[in-house]
C-alpha positions as CSV (number, residue, x, y, z in Angstrom):
1,M,29.7,0.7,20.8
2,P,28.7,3.8,19.9
3,P,25.2,4.5,19.0
4,A,24.3,3.8,15.0
5,K,23.8,6.9,12.9
6,L,20.9,7.6,11.2
7,S,19.6,8.7,8.0
8,E,18.8,11.8,7.3
9,A,15.2,10.5,6.4
10,V,14.9,8.6,9.7
11,K,15.9,12.2,11.7
12,A,12.9,13.9,9.3
13,I,10.7,11.2,10.5
14,L,11.5,11.4,13.8
15,E,11.1,15.1,13.8
16,A,7.6,14.6,11.8
17,T,6.8,12.6,14.8
18,R,7.6,15.2,17.6
19,R,6.1,18.0,15.6
20,T,2.9,15.7,15.4
21,I,2.2,13.9,18.5
22,G,4.9,15.4,20.4
23,D,2.7,16.1,23.4
24,I,1.8,12.5,24.1
25,E,2.8,11.8,27.7
26,F,4.1,8.0,28.4
27,S,3.6,7.0,32.0
28,I,6.1,5.0,33.9
29,E,4.6,1.4,32.7
30,H,4.6,2.6,29.2
31,A,7.7,4.1,29.6
32,E,9.0,0.7,30.5
33,I,7.2,-1.3,27.8
34,L,8.2,0.8,25.1
35,W,11.9,1.6,25.6
36,G,12.7,0.4,28.8
37,G,12.6,3.8,31.1
38,S,12.2,4.1,34.5
39,K,9.7,7.5,34.2
40,A,6.4,8.9,32.8
41,V,8.1,11.7,29.9
42,K,6.3,13.3,26.9
43,L,6.8,12.2,23.2
44,A,8.8,15.4,22.8
45,D,11.5,14.8,25.1
46,L,12.4,11.1,24.0
47,T,16.0,10.6,22.8
48,D,16.0,9.4,18.9
49,I,17.1,5.9,20.0
50,Q,13.8,6.5,22.4
51,L,11.3,7.0,19.6
52,L,12.6,5.0,17.1
53,Q,11.5,2.6,19.1
54,Y,8.2,3.9,20.0
55,C,8.1,4.5,16.2
56,L,8.6,0.9,15.3
57,I,6.8,0.1,17.9
58,S,3.5,1.3,17.4
59,T,3.8,0.9,13.6
60,H,3.9,-2.9,13.9
61,A,1.0,-3.1,16.8
62,E,-1.0,-1.1,13.5
63,A,0.1,-3.5,10.9
64,Q,-1.2,-5.9,13.2
65,E,-4.6,-4.6,13.7
66,M,-5.0,-4.1,9.5
67,V,-3.8,-8.1,9.4
68,E,-6.6,-8.9,12.5
69,A,-9.3,-7.0,10.7
70,G,-8.4,-9.0,7.1
71,I,-7.7,-4.9,5.5
72,A,-3.6,-6.3,4.9
73,S,-4.6,-9.0,2.2
74,A,-6.3,-6.2,0.2
75,P,-3.8,-6.5,-3.3
76,S,-3.5,-2.3,-3.1
77,L,-1.4,-3.0,-0.3
78,I,0.9,-5.6,-1.7
79,V,2.5,-5.3,-4.4
80,P,5.3,-8.0,-5.5
81,N,8.6,-5.9,-6.9
82,R,9.3,-6.8,-10.9
83,E,11.0,-9.7,-10.4
84,T,8.6,-11.2,-8.3
85,R,5.2,-10.4,-10.5
86,R,7.7,-12.0,-13.6
87,K,8.1,-15.2,-11.4
88,L,4.4,-15.2,-10.4
89,E,3.2,-15.2,-14.5
90,K,5.5,-17.5,-15.2
91,G,4.1,-20.2,-12.8
92,R,0.7,-19.5,-14.5
């Protein structure tokens, strides 16, 4: 099965990540945890799929930290779409 094709928006995010934090170096242990790697490597040298895995895991970890800090419950961060808002208003 060929690898999934990434959208231009995702590719742009990955390139921006490489430019901004590409000098981060991962140990063998971190490489194994984050993308199943077996050698130390710099973030800039990751494949798109490996970098996507890193971004997903790090974003999830940041979100968890926000939840634990109680920030995620702030109304400005969670905004329901129009349909959901209407349903909520009718239920009042």
